[in-house]
C-alpha positions in Angstrom: 11.4 3.0 -37.7 8.4 5.1 -38.6 7.6 8.3 -36.6 4.3 6.9 -35.4 6.1 3.9 -33.9 8.8 6.1 -32.3 6.1 8.3 -30.7 4.1 5.3 -29.5 7.3 3.9 -27.9 8.3 7.2 -26.4 8.1 7.4 -22.6 6.7 10.8 -21.6 8.7 12.9 -19.1 5.7 14.7 -17.5 2.0 15.3 -17.9 2.5 17.8 -20.7 4.4 15.2 -22.8 1.9 12.5 -22.0 -1.0 14.7 -23.2 0.9 16.0 -26.3 1.8 12.4 -27.2 -1.9 11.5 -27.3 -2.7 14.5 -29.4 0.1 13.6 -31.9 -0.9 10.0 -32.2 -4.6 11.0 -32.8 -3.6 13.5 -35.5 -1.2 11.0 -37.2 -4.2 8.6 -37.4 -6.7 11.2 -38.7 -4.9 13.8 -40.7 -3.2 12.6 -43.9 -1.6 16.1 -44.5 -0.1 16.4 -41.0 3.5 16.6 -42.3 2.8 19.7 -44.5 1.9 23.3 -43.9 -1.1 22.8 -46.1 -2.7 21.6 -42.8 -3.3 25.1 -41.4 -4.6 23.8 -38.1 -1.6 21.6 -37.0 1.5 20.1 -38.6 4.8 18.4 -37.6 8.0 20.3 -36.8 11.3 19.2 -35.5 13.6 21.0 -33.1 17.1 20.5 -31.7 18.5 21.0 -28.2 21.9 21.6 -29.8 24.8 21.1 -27.3 28.5 21.6 -27.5 30.9 18.6 -27.0 31.2 19.2 -23.2 27.4 19.5 -23.0 27.4 22.6 -20.9 26.2 25.1 -23.6 23.3 25.2 -26.0 23.3 26.9 -29.5 20.3 29.2 -29.8 19.1 31.6 -32.6 17.4 35.0 -32.2 14.1 34.2 -33.8 12.7 37.2 -35.9 9.0 36.3 -35.6 9.1 35.6 -31.8 11.7 38.2 -30.9 13.4 35.8 -28.6 16.4 33.5 -28.3 15.1 30.1 -29.3 16.2 26.6 -30.2 16.7 25.6 -33.8 14.0 23.8 -35.8 11.5 23.9 -38.5 8.7 22.4 -40.5 8.7 18.8 -41.7 7.4 20.0 -45.2 6.5 16.4 -46.1 9.5 14.7 -44.6 8.7 12.1 -42.0 12.3 11.6 -40.8 12.2 14.4 -38.2 15.7 13.7 -37.0 16.9 14.6 -40.5 14.7 17.7 -40.3 16.1 18.8 -37.0 19.7 18.3 -38.2 19.1 20.2 -41.5 17.4 23.1 -39.7 20.2 23.3 -37.1 22.7 23.7 -39.9 20.6 26.1 -42.0 19.8 28.4 -39.1 23.3 28.6 -37.5 25.7 28.2 -40.4 27.4 25.2 -38.7 28.4 22.4 -41.1 28.3 19.3 -39.0 25.7 18.1 -36.5 25.7 14.8 -34.7 22.9 13.1 -32.8 23.7 12.4 -29.2 21.0 9.8 -29.5 18.7 8.9 -32.3 15.6 8.6 -30.1 13.1 11.4 -29.5 14.3 13.6 -26.6 11.1 15.5 -26.1 7.6 16.1 -27.4 5.7 19.4 -27.4 2.5 20.8 -28.9 3.3 24.5 -29.5 1.0 27.3 -30.3 1.9 29.7 -33.1 0.1 33.0 -33.3 -1.0 34.3 -36.7 1.8 36.2 -38.5 3.2 37.4 -41.8 5.8 35.3 -43.5 7.4 36.5 -46.7 4.4 38.9 -47.2 1.7 36.2 -46.7 -0.5 35.9 -43.7 -0.1 32.6 -41.8 -3.1 31.8 -39.5 -2.7 30.7 -35.9 -2.0 27.0 -35.7 -0.2 24.2 -33.7 3.2 22.8 -34.2 3.4 19.2 -33.2 7.1 19.3 -32.3 9.5 16.5 -31.9 12.8 17.5 -30.2 16.2 15.7 -30.7 19.3 16.0 -28.6 22.2 17.0 -31.0 25.8 18.0 -30.7 28.0 20.5 -32.7 31.5 21.9 -32.5 31.5 25.1 -30.5 34.5 26.3 -32.5 32.6 26.4 -35.8 31.8 29.8 -37.3 28.2 30.8 -36.7 26.1 32.6 -39.2 22.4 33.4 -38.9 19.7 32.9 -41.5 18.5 36.5 -42.3 15.0 35.5 -43.3 14.4 33.6 -40.0 16.8 34.9 -37.4 19.1 37.7 -36.4 22.1 35.5 -35.4 23.2 32.5 -33.5 25.2 32.1 -30.2 26.2 29.6 -27.6 24.8 30.0 -24.1 25.4 28.2 -20.8 22.4 25.8 -20.3 21.0 27.7 -17.4 21.1 31.0 -19.4 18.9 29.5 -22.1 16.1 29.6 -19.7 16.9 33.2 -18.6 17.5 34.6 -22.0 14.3 33.5 -23.7 11.7 36.3 -23.7 8.9 33.7 -24.0 8.0 32.7 -20.5 6.1 29.5 -21.5 9.0 28.3 -23.6 11.6 29.1 -20.9 9.7 27.6 -18.0 7.9 24.7 -19.6 10.2 23.6 -22.4 13.8 24.8 -22.0 13.8 24.1 -18.3 12.4 20.7 -19.0 15.0 20.0 -21.6 17.8 20.9 -19.1 16.3 18.8 -16.4 16.1 15.8 -18.7 19.7 16.4 -19.8 20.8 16.4 -16.1 19.1 13.0 -15.6 21.2 11.6 -18.5 24.4 12.7 -16.9 
């Protein structure tokens, strides 16, 4: 199923997701380069709320640009299978070798602001990430290894601590808290 159809069929959790869904669908219809960073205004990304098998911990990375514990994820870079992007990024950023989807459907939608910053010595202007989040699972016993050019390490945290440990109030209160609430509804 194409991403546009998946987003069209997605049932928003709250007003934020409802509004962001409309923005994503509009940009999918109007921006042919929406899956690449060449669109410097907005482009698609995928993230993972990456849980252990007992689903009481989440695997986070300490993000070098944001100086905060954060979910895993990254740019689509032309790929339209965002579930594959979320899985690949989770493995690249944490060193784990196996990731499974808890469900193949979209778990959450977010439009995220990104402040201008330097990446590999090149200035990246402020822009939007049209983010699709998936609910994934990994083995808590696997050896973790950060990705030095992106993060300073990876660690498992109890779900409630993911909200507390993030130094980005908007992400903690509006995104991570929402993801935990949605997860509780699934249980």
